[in-house]
N, C-alpha and C positions, 0 to 999 in steps of 0.2 A: 275315438276322440270324444271327450266330454265337454259340456258347456259349463263354464264357471263365470260367475258374476264378477266383473272387474270394474270397480268404481261404478260408473253409470252405463257400462256397456257389457255385452256378452262377447266373449272371445274364446275360440276353440283352443284347447291346450291339453297336453298330457300332464297328469298330476305330477309326474316325476320331473317335469321341466320347470316347476315353480319351487324355488327354494328360498329359505330365509337368509337375510343379511342383517345382522344386528337386531334381532327381535322381529318387530312387526313389518319391517320393510321387505318387500318381495320383488323379485324380478321374474317376469313371465317371458319365457324364451320360445318363440315359434319359428320365425324365419329370419335369417341373418341378412344384413345389408351386403351388397356386392363386395367381395374380396375381404370380408371380415372374419374374425374368429370369435369364439365365445368367451374365452377366459383371459383375464389379465396375466401378466403385464402387457402394456402396449404403448405405442407412440401417440395414438389418437383414440379417444373413446366416443362411443355413440350410445344414446339411450332414448327410448321412446316413452312418451307420457300420454297415454290414451285418455285424455280428460277433456270434456266439453261441457261441464256443469254450468258454466256462465254464458254459454251461447244463447243468443236472444232471437235470432232470425231464422237461421237454418242449422239446427244441431246436426252433428254427424262427424265432427272433427276427431272424435274418439277413434274412428276407424282409420285415420290417416297413417299412423306409424306402420301398420301392416301393409297398406297399399303402397307406401313409398318404398318399403323394402322389396316388395314384390316387383315393382316397376324397375328397381335398380338392376334386376337381373335381365332386363331387356336392353340395357345400354352398354356401351363399351367401357372398359376400365381405364382406357387411355384417354387423356384430355388434349384436344387441339389447342386449348387456351394456355395451359401450363406446360405442355409437352412432358407431362408426368403420367405415371400409371398408378392407379389406386391400389393395384395388387402388389405394389412395391412399398406400400405403407403398412406399418404394423398396426392395423385397425382392429379394435375390439368393440364388438356390438354386445352390450350387456343385456339386450332385450328390452322389454317394456316394464316400466315400473308399475306395480299394482297400486293404484291410487284410491283414495276415499272419494266420496261424492260431495265433498264440501271444500270450497276454496281455502277456507281458513285452516283446514287440516292438511292441505297439500304440502305446505312447507315442511311439516314434520316428516313427511314421507320421501322427501328428496334426499336420497342417500348419496350426496356428492363428496363426502369426505374421501372416498376411494379415488376420485378422479379430479378433484378441484385443482390440484397442482399441475395437471396435464391439460393439453388442449382437448376440447370435447365438443360434441354436437348433440342437440336435442331435437327430436321429432315430436311436434305437438300433433293433436291437441289444439284447443283454442288458445288465444293469446294470453290468457291468464297464467299459463304454465311458466311464462317468462319471469314472473315476479319472485317466486321463492328462489329461483336460480340466481337472479340478480342480487338478492339479499345475501346469498351464500358467498358470492365472489366479489362483492362490492369493493373489498380492499385489495383485490388482485387486478383490477382494471382501472384505467383512467377515464374511459368514455363509453357511452352507450349509444349506438347508432341503430335507429329503427326505420326499416323500409315498410311503409304502410300507406294505404289510401286515406286513412283516418288519423286525425290528431290524437285520439285516445287520451284526451286531457280532461275528461269529465271527472268531477269530484266523486260522483256515483251515478250509476245508471240502473233504473228499476230496482233501487234499494241495494245494489251490490257495489261496494267500494273497490273490490279486488278483481273485478271482471275484465273481460276483453276490451271494454270501452274506456277503461281507466288506467291501462297499463303504463302509458307514458307519464301520466300525472303522478302515479306512484313511483315511477323511475326518477322523476324530478325530486320527490321527497327523499328517496333513498340516496341519490348521488348529488343532487344540486343541479340547478338549471344550466350551469355552465359546462356540465359534463354530458348533456343529453342533446342529440341532434336527430332530426327526423327528415326523411327523404320520401318524395312521391305523394305527399299529402294533397288531397283534393276534396276532402269532405270534413266538416266540423260544425258544431253548434256555435252560435254567436258567443256564448259564454266561454267556450274553449278558445275561440279566436282571440277574445279580449284577454284571457288569461295569459296566452303566449306573448301577446304584445306587451302587457304590463310587466311580465317577468323576463322579457328579452330572450325567450327560448328560440333557438335556431330551428327553422323548418323550411324546406324547399319543395314547392310544388313541381310537377313535371316540367312546366315551362321555364323553370329556373334551375334545371338539372345541372348545368355546367357550373354555376356558382356553388351548388351543393358539393359537387365533386372537388372543387377547389378547396372548400372548407374541410372536407373529409381528408384530403391529402395533407392538410396542415396538422392533423391530430398527432399527438405524441403519446407514447405508451401503449399498453395493450387495450383492446377494444372488445366489448361484447356486441355482436351483431345479431339483431332480431329481424328475420325476414317474414313478414306477414304477406302471404301470397296474394292478397287482394291489392297490393301495390301494383301488380301487373294488370294490364288491360284485360277485361273478360274475354277478349278474342284469343288471348294466349292462355288464360287460366280461368275457365268458367267455373270450375269446381271449388269454390271458396264459400265461406260462411256469409260474407257480406260484400258482394261484388259491387264495384263502382266503375262506371265508364270513364273514358279518357285517361287511361292509365299508362304505365311505362311498358317498355319492351323487355324481354329477357336479356337482350344485349346491354341494356342500361343497368340492369341489376348486376350483371357480370362486371360491368365497369366499376361499380362500387366495390365489389369483392376484390377485384384486381388492385384497385387503388389502396384498399386497406391491407391486403396481402398478409404478410407475416405478423402484422399488428393484431390480427384476430386471435384472441385468446379462446373464445368459445362463440358458438352461434346456435340459433334455433331456426327452424322452418315451421311455421304455424298456420292454422286456419285453412288447411286443405280439407275439403269436404267431399269424400268419394261418392256420397249419395247423389251429388249433382254433377258428376263427372263421367265422361266417357273413357277416361284413362289418360287423357292428354295432360291434365294438371298434375297427376301423380308422376308421370314420366318427367315432366318439367321439374318437379320438386326433387326427384332423384338426381337429375342433372345438376341442379343447384347445390345439393349436398356434396356430390362428387367434386364439383369445381371449387367449392369453398374449402373443403378439406385440403385439396391439393394446392390451392393458391395460398393457404395459410401456413404451409410448411416450407 
């Protein structure tokens, strides 16, 4: 095994496992997610984006795709929530996308043409990985739902307009405020708070969860779901980039996924930081990936 520099991280790989797709775009294939195969075609696609260039507090999300895949092999393929088995899904794990160490260049490396017409999942990475995907499928979805402890409505943070702290703000610019909904929010700057009030952007803190579920249930058309793991209380998910107390439970996240169900066109799981985790957050992330795939089909 050799070490190769992948974006901003080192990742073990065999040279033969990395092959080109349309020029500069490359997929790095190490460990598959539970019950998946490596080659298209398939019913559902999965890709990892090991990118944390915009992390500001606790970098390390670049290691998350591998850890989520590894944790997936410690859980059952059968789901008690959906009564379905992941091994009965034609799931294709394309591996990790080799990414540059600049958020502006990341969009050029998102090779989604092969899968954009199918349902798919993305393993981040920090939350900035959501933006190029959202731009790519903006015409294929009606709404964007973000589960997050933070509003992420900053115009810019530490000079970065496309970082993890500005994801929802950029989503509003891409889709419009009436197509963006946030759940689990409990942290924001005064400016972010005022921006949401002025623009009429829907957001629901944990204490207003039931009203948020009612709003989600009324959504029409296909949805992109972004699951920032810091939406969860740190007692459930300590291994995240920016933990916030007084969060929601895994059951509440599952409630959102179940409510959206087959409306989910695509989803991501972001901000897992294995460097601050005993493994419990990685296992929870793997469970959420399994449940979202099965409940969306």
